[in-house]
NUKOLBA-297799 format. One record per residue (C-alpha): residue number from 1; z, y negated, x. Coordinates in Angstrom, 2 decimals. Layout:
N
{zaba NUM {Z Y X}},
...
***
This chain:
250
{zaba 1 {-10.02 -13.97 27.99}},
{zaba 2 {-11.81 -11.00 29.61}},
{zaba 3 {-14.86 -9.29 28.15}},
{zaba 4 {-12.79 -6.19 27.42}},
{zaba 5 {-10.08 -8.11 25.51}},
{zaba 6 {-12.70 -10.06 23.56}},
{zaba 7 {-14.51 -6.89 22.42}},
{zaba 8 {-12.25 -6.13 19.39}},
{zaba 9 {-12.64 -9.71 18.11}},
{zaba 10 {-16.42 -9.49 18.52}},
{zaba 11 {-16.47 -6.18 16.65}},
{zaba 12 {-14.47 -7.68 13.78}},
{zaba 13 {-16.76 -10.72 13.65}},
{zaba 14 {-19.83 -8.47 13.61}},
{zaba 15 {-18.35 -6.34 10.83}},
{zaba 16 {-17.56 -9.41 8.71}},
{zaba 17 {-21.09 -10.74 9.26}},
{zaba 18 {-22.62 -7.41 8.20}},
{zaba 19 {-20.44 -7.27 5.08}},
{zaba 20 {-21.38 -10.83 4.07}},
{zaba 21 {-25.06 -10.15 4.63}},
{zaba 22 {-24.83 -6.94 2.62}},
{zaba 23 {-23.00 -8.81 -0.14}},
{zaba 24 {-25.75 -11.45 -0.25}},
{zaba 25 {-28.43 -8.76 -0.39}},
{zaba 26 {-26.62 -7.00 -3.26}},
{zaba 27 {-26.45 -10.30 -5.12}},
{zaba 28 {-30.17 -10.85 -4.68}},
{zaba 29 {-30.80 -7.39 -6.15}},
{zaba 30 {-28.20 -7.40 -8.96}},
{zaba 31 {-28.39 -11.05 -9.98}},
{zaba 32 {-25.85 -13.40 -11.54}},
{zaba 33 {-25.08 -11.05 -14.44}},
{zaba 34 {-23.39 -8.57 -12.08}},
{zaba 35 {-21.87 -10.64 -9.27}},
{zaba 36 {-21.71 -13.99 -7.51}},
{zaba 37 {-22.91 -14.75 -3.95}},
{zaba 38 {-20.40 -14.96 -1.07}},
{zaba 39 {-20.39 -18.75 -0.64}},
{zaba 40 {-19.93 -19.45 -4.35}},
{zaba 41 {-17.16 -16.82 -4.58}},
{zaba 42 {-15.24 -18.32 -1.66}},
{zaba 43 {-15.66 -21.80 -3.12}},
{zaba 44 {-14.40 -20.75 -6.55}},
{zaba 45 {-11.45 -18.89 -5.03}},
{zaba 46 {-10.55 -22.06 -3.11}},
{zaba 47 {-10.62 -23.99 -6.39}},
{zaba 48 {-8.36 -21.44 -8.08}},
{zaba 49 {-5.87 -21.67 -5.21}},
{zaba 50 {-5.38 -25.36 -6.00}},
{zaba 51 {-4.11 -24.58 -9.54}},
{zaba 52 {-0.49 -23.95 -10.37}},
{zaba 53 {-1.35 -21.33 -13.01}},
{zaba 54 {-3.21 -19.15 -10.50}},
{zaba 55 {-0.31 -19.28 -8.05}},
{zaba 56 {1.93 -18.18 -10.92}},
{zaba 57 {-0.17 -15.02 -11.29}},
{zaba 58 {-0.07 -14.46 -7.51}},
{zaba 59 {3.71 -14.87 -7.50}},
{zaba 60 {4.13 -12.40 -10.36}},
{zaba 61 {2.04 -9.78 -8.58}},
{zaba 62 {3.77 -10.47 -5.28}},
{zaba 63 {7.25 -9.99 -6.73}},
{zaba 64 {6.32 -6.74 -8.44}},
{zaba 65 {4.49 -5.39 -5.41}},
{zaba 66 {7.08 -6.15 -2.74}},
{zaba 67 {9.96 -4.79 -4.84}},
{zaba 68 {7.92 -1.66 -5.61}},
{zaba 69 {7.03 -1.23 -1.93}},
{zaba 70 {10.66 -1.64 -0.84}},
{zaba 71 {11.78 0.95 -3.39}},
{zaba 72 {8.98 3.34 -2.42}},
{zaba 73 {9.86 3.10 1.27}},
{zaba 74 {13.64 3.39 0.82}},
{zaba 75 {13.49 6.23 -1.69}},
{zaba 76 {10.71 7.97 0.23}},
{zaba 77 {12.68 7.81 3.47}},
{zaba 78 {15.82 9.10 1.74}},
{zaba 79 {13.99 12.03 0.17}},
{zaba 80 {12.08 12.72 3.38}},
{zaba 81 {15.15 12.81 5.64}},
{zaba 82 {17.10 14.90 3.14}},
{zaba 83 {14.38 17.52 2.66}},
{zaba 84 {13.22 17.41 6.27}},
{zaba 85 {16.71 18.27 7.53}},
{zaba 86 {17.44 20.97 4.92}},
{zaba 87 {15.07 23.93 5.13}},
{zaba 88 {16.01 25.48 1.77}},
{zaba 89 {15.73 22.17 -0.09}},
{zaba 90 {12.40 21.49 1.61}},
{zaba 91 {10.95 24.85 0.59}},
{zaba 92 {12.01 24.27 -3.02}},
{zaba 93 {11.10 20.62 -3.53}},
{zaba 94 {8.17 19.96 -1.18}},
{zaba 95 {5.68 21.88 -3.40}},
{zaba 96 {6.97 19.85 -6.37}},
{zaba 97 {6.30 16.60 -4.50}},
{zaba 98 {2.79 17.77 -3.57}},
{zaba 99 {2.09 18.75 -7.18}},
{zaba 100 {3.36 15.36 -8.39}},
{zaba 101 {1.17 13.62 -5.79}},
{zaba 102 {-1.93 15.35 -7.20}},
{zaba 103 {-1.27 14.15 -10.78}},
{zaba 104 {-3.35 11.09 -11.82}},
{zaba 105 {-0.56 8.53 -12.17}},
{zaba 106 {-2.33 6.69 -14.97}},
{zaba 107 {-1.41 9.61 -17.26}},
{zaba 108 {2.24 8.74 -16.69}},
{zaba 109 {1.86 5.11 -17.71}},
{zaba 110 {2.73 5.65 -21.41}},
{zaba 111 {6.01 7.22 -20.29}},
{zaba 112 {6.65 4.26 -17.96}},
{zaba 113 {6.03 1.83 -20.82}},
{zaba 114 {8.39 3.71 -23.13}},
{zaba 115 {11.08 3.77 -20.46}},
{zaba 116 {10.77 0.20 -19.13}},
{zaba 117 {8.74 -1.71 -21.73}},
{zaba 118 {6.16 -4.37 -20.95}},
{zaba 119 {6.81 -6.69 -18.06}},
{zaba 120 {8.02 -6.68 -14.48}},
{zaba 121 {10.15 -3.48 -14.51}},
{zaba 122 {7.21 -1.35 -15.71}},
{zaba 123 {4.93 -2.75 -12.97}},
{zaba 124 {7.57 -2.10 -10.32}},
{zaba 125 {8.12 1.45 -11.55}},
{zaba 126 {4.40 2.19 -11.68}},
{zaba 127 {3.86 0.82 -8.18}},
{zaba 128 {6.85 2.77 -6.85}},
{zaba 129 {5.71 6.16 -8.15}},
{zaba 130 {2.37 5.63 -6.42}},
{zaba 131 {3.88 4.88 -3.01}},
{zaba 132 {6.99 7.02 -2.82}},
{zaba 133 {5.38 10.45 -2.37}},
{zaba 134 {3.27 9.77 0.77}},
{zaba 135 {6.27 8.14 2.45}},
{zaba 136 {8.42 11.15 1.57}},
{zaba 137 {5.84 13.76 2.64}},
{zaba 138 {5.11 12.11 6.00}},
{zaba 139 {8.84 11.71 6.64}},
{zaba 140 {9.47 15.38 5.84}},
{zaba 141 {6.78 16.44 8.31}},
{zaba 142 {8.00 14.00 10.95}},
{zaba 143 {11.63 15.14 10.72}},
{zaba 144 {10.59 18.79 10.71}},
{zaba 145 {8.58 18.28 13.93}},
{zaba 146 {11.33 16.51 15.88}},
{zaba 147 {11.94 18.13 19.24}},
{zaba 148 {14.69 20.79 18.77}},
{zaba 149 {16.21 19.80 22.10}},
{zaba 150 {17.08 16.39 20.66}},
{zaba 151 {18.83 18.01 17.70}},
{zaba 152 {20.77 20.39 19.96}},
{zaba 153 {21.87 17.47 22.11}},
{zaba 154 {23.03 15.61 19.00}},
{zaba 155 {25.10 18.63 17.94}},
{zaba 156 {26.68 18.81 21.41}},
{zaba 157 {27.75 15.17 21.09}},
{zaba 158 {28.87 15.85 17.48}},
{zaba 159 {27.01 12.90 16.04}},
{zaba 160 {27.74 11.99 12.45}},
{zaba 161 {24.84 12.32 9.94}},
{zaba 162 {24.36 8.55 9.93}},
{zaba 163 {24.21 8.37 13.75}},
{zaba 164 {21.97 11.44 13.85}},
{zaba 165 {19.44 9.72 11.59}},
{zaba 166 {19.69 6.29 13.24}},
{zaba 167 {19.86 7.38 16.88}},
{zaba 168 {17.80 10.58 16.99}},
{zaba 169 {15.67 11.38 13.94}},
{zaba 170 {14.36 7.90 13.11}},
{zaba 171 {13.24 6.92 16.65}},
{zaba 172 {11.64 10.33 17.26}},
{zaba 173 {9.89 10.49 13.89}},
{zaba 174 {8.97 6.81 13.59}},
{zaba 175 {5.22 7.08 14.37}},
{zaba 176 {4.57 9.65 11.63}},
{zaba 177 {6.92 7.85 9.23}},
{zaba 178 {5.05 4.60 9.77}},
{zaba 179 {1.76 6.34 8.93}},
{zaba 180 {3.30 7.35 5.61}},
{zaba 181 {4.47 3.78 5.00}},
{zaba 182 {0.95 2.51 5.76}},
{zaba 183 {-0.55 4.84 3.16}},
{zaba 184 {2.28 4.04 0.76}},
{zaba 185 {1.48 0.33 1.09}},
{zaba 186 {-2.08 0.84 -0.15}},
{zaba 187 {-1.10 3.14 -3.01}},
{zaba 188 {1.77 0.89 -4.11}},
{zaba 189 {-0.61 -2.07 -4.29}},
{zaba 190 {-3.03 -0.02 -6.40}},
{zaba 191 {-0.23 1.11 -8.71}},
{zaba 192 {1.11 -2.41 -9.17}},
{zaba 193 {-2.32 -3.81 -10.03}},
{zaba 194 {-3.02 -0.94 -12.44}},
{zaba 195 {0.31 -1.59 -14.11}},
{zaba 196 {-0.65 -5.23 -14.59}},
{zaba 197 {-4.08 -4.33 -15.91}},
{zaba 198 {-2.80 -2.05 -18.68}},
{zaba 199 {0.62 -3.36 -19.59}},
{zaba 200 {1.30 -6.95 -18.56}},
{zaba 201 {0.60 -10.51 -19.58}},
{zaba 202 {0.82 -12.02 -16.09}},
{zaba 203 {-0.36 -11.19 -12.60}},
{zaba 204 {-3.63 -10.66 -10.78}},
{zaba 205 {-4.25 -7.33 -12.48}},
{zaba 206 {-3.85 -8.93 -15.90}},
{zaba 207 {-6.10 -11.80 -14.84}},
{zaba 208 {-8.72 -9.34 -13.63}},
{zaba 209 {-8.60 -7.32 -16.86}},
{zaba 210 {-8.87 -10.51 -18.94}},
{zaba 211 {-11.88 -11.63 -16.90}},
{zaba 212 {-13.54 -8.27 -17.46}},
{zaba 213 {-12.99 -8.57 -21.21}},
{zaba 214 {-14.48 -12.07 -21.22}},
{zaba 215 {-17.26 -11.06 -18.80}},
{zaba 216 {-16.24 -13.90 -16.52}},
{zaba 217 {-18.08 -12.78 -13.38}},
{zaba 218 {-16.90 -15.71 -11.25}},
{zaba 219 {-13.23 -14.96 -11.96}},
{zaba 220 {-13.71 -11.22 -11.45}},
{zaba 221 {-15.31 -11.76 -8.05}},
{zaba 222 {-12.76 -14.37 -6.95}},
{zaba 223 {-9.71 -12.28 -7.87}},
{zaba 224 {-11.26 -9.17 -6.34}},
{zaba 225 {-12.02 -11.09 -3.14}},
{zaba 226 {-8.41 -12.29 -2.90}},
{zaba 227 {-7.05 -8.77 -3.36}},
{zaba 228 {-9.49 -7.34 -0.80}},
{zaba 229 {-8.65 -10.03 1.76}},
{zaba 230 {-4.92 -9.40 1.39}},
{zaba 231 {-5.22 -5.60 1.46}},
{zaba 232 {-7.65 -5.58 4.39}},
{zaba 233 {-5.58 -8.03 6.46}},
{zaba 234 {-2.29 -6.21 6.02}},
{zaba 235 {-3.89 -2.77 6.40}},
{zaba 236 {-5.52 -3.84 9.67}},
{zaba 237 {-2.18 -5.07 10.99}},
{zaba 238 {-0.47 -1.85 9.95}},
{zaba 239 {-3.19 0.26 11.61}},
{zaba 240 {-2.76 -1.65 14.87}},
{zaba 241 {1.02 -1.09 14.79}},
{zaba 242 {0.49 2.56 13.83}},
{zaba 243 {-1.81 3.17 16.81}},
{zaba 244 {0.63 1.49 19.19}},
{zaba 245 {3.53 3.62 17.96}},
{zaba 246 {1.51 6.82 18.38}},
{zaba 247 {0.28 5.80 21.82}},
{zaba 248 {3.81 4.96 22.92}},
{zaba 249 {5.08 8.32 21.64}},
{zaba 250 {2.31 10.32 23.35}},
***
């Protein structure tokens, strides 16, 4: 391994070390009534991961999140390609999407509960409405900015709409679309956890809300650590892929 190739790993290691040191310093200042130290939090999380009940909560959150993310991506891509290719539809509906994106989604949760009731469907719906708009907006912009020469060539070859999307629009717009998916991932995760916190009896969000009510600092820190580790790991991977797609397109 060369010094240049080892630099990113060293930077990550240094960042982790700084975060852990900062966490320990915050604990020394705040005390046990506000948080737990890093080593104890990791140890308690390891203990929780050996229990079947905790894995049940992880599985519940995982099912809701991945279904919500799949729906957000598929629906967002469909809306984005449709509005990106149709100028009139884009001018009418894009401002509506932007306005919807600016609404605090928590205000819509009572409507979600009335429509879907408590349980998995409500969590999926709440996660989906968080992630769908950024995917759609980035796809609209990406399709709109596709090189016109590619579209003219597709018309010359009389490509069907399906082949136009699969062979021309998607490959050309993929870098920007993937950026939207990356942002949609984070927002969908937030929406799913919020849905569990306010309208569920299972899942990590429910477990976190219960721990807050009971002032169980150890459980709060352990569940938060697990969520942060998952979100940070996947987000880092998505950022790396995103950069590679943009570099390849440039």
